C-alpha positions in Angstrom: -20.4 13.0 4.9 -17.4 15.1 6.1 -16.7 17.9 3.6 -13.2 18.5 2.4 -11.6 21.7 3.6 -11.2 24.4 0.9 -7.7 25.5 0.1 -4.2 24.0 -0.4 -2.3 22.0 2.0 1.3 23.0 1.7 3.9 20.4 0.9 5.6 20.3 4.3 2.2 20.7 6.2 -0.3 18.1 7.3 -4.0 18.4 8.3 -4.0 20.1 11.8 -0.1 20.0 11.8 -0.1 16.3 12.1 3.0 14.4 11.1 3.6 10.7 11.8 7.1 9.0 12.1 6.7 5.3 11.6 9.6 2.9 11.1 11.9 5.7 9.9 9.3 6.9 7.5 7.4 10.3 7.5 3.7 10.4 6.8 1.9 13.8 6.4 -1.9 13.6 6.1 -3.2 15.8 3.4 -7.0 15.2 2.9 -9.7 13.4 4.7 -13.4 12.8 4.0 -15.9 10.0 4.3 -14.7 8.5 1.0 -11.0 9.0 1.1 -7.9 9.6 3.0 -4.7 10.7 1.4 -1.2 11.6 2.6 2.3 12.2 1.5 4.9 9.7 2.7 8.7 9.9 2.6 10.6 6.5 2.7 14.3 7.1 3.2 16.5 4.5 1.4 16.7 1.2 3.4 13.3 1.6 5.1 10.4 -0.6 4.4 6.8 -1.2 5.1 6.0 -4.7 6.6 3.6 -7.1 4.7 0.1 -6.0 5.4 -3.3 -5.8 3.8 -6.2 -3.3 3.7 -9.4 -5.3 3.9 -11.7 -2.4 3.2 -9.5 0.1 1.3 -7.8 0.5 -2.1 -4.2 1.8 -2.1 -2.7 3.9 -4.8 1.0 4.8 -4.9 2.4 7.6 -6.9 6.2 7.7 -6.8 7.9 11.0 -7.4 11.4 9.6 -7.4 13.4 6.5 -6.3 12.4 2.9 -6.5 10.0 0.7 -4.8 10.2 -3.1 -4.6 7.2 -5.2 -3.8 7.8 -8.8 -2.8 5.8 -11.9 -3.2 8.0 -14.5 -1.4 7.6 -17.3 -3.9 8.9 -15.0 -6.8 11.8 -13.9 -4.6 12.7 -17.5 -3.7 12.4 -18.9 -7.3 14.2 -16.0 -9.0 16.6 -14.5 -6.5 18.4 -12.7 -9.3 15.3 -11.0 -10.5 13.0 -11.6 -13.5 11.2 -9.7 -16.3 7.9 -11.5 -16.3 6.2 -12.8 -13.1 4.2 -15.3 -15.2 7.5 -17.1 -16.1 8.2 -17.6 -12.4 4.7 -18.2 -11.0 1.4 -18.5 -12.9 -1.3 -16.0 -12.4 -3.4 -18.8 -10.8 -0.6 -19.6 -8.4 -0.1 -15.8 -7.5 -3.9 -15.6 -7.1 -3.8 -18.6 -4.6 -1.1 -16.9 -2.6 -3.2 -13.7 -2.3 -6.2 -15.8 -1.2 -3.9 -17.5 1.4 -2.9 -14.1 2.8 -6.6 -13.1 2.9 -7.5 -16.2 4.6 -4.7 -15.7 7.3 -6.2 -12.3 7.8 -9.7 -13.8 8.4 -11.6 -12.5 5.3 -12.1 -13.4 1.6 -11.8 -11.2 -1.4 -15.5 -11.7 -1.9 -16.3 -10.6 1.6 -14.2 -7.4 1.0 -15.9 -6.7 -2.3 -19.4 -7.2 -0.8 -18.6 -4.2 1.7 -18.2 -1.8 -1.3 
């Protein structure tokens, strides 16, 4: 296992001075070990992250300011003006089927991913 480096990584500094600029966003790696990888990301207004999945990782997002929109196409199509309750637009079972469809396109199932843990 790779040990974490002792100390504090300053807000504007990344591991080994690394900074990535991807699609107009800035990613600064903060910590890396066998069990985790964390970074600080800056998303200027109007930028986006394309639809994607992480078959072997959990993703946690902590927002310090601003707004983030996550889109499931069917919800946006059925309620283009927004909604207060996703269940009123598409049932949990239907949303689950959509997620399984994404996983199938990516070539794995949720069960396969969970078995790797």
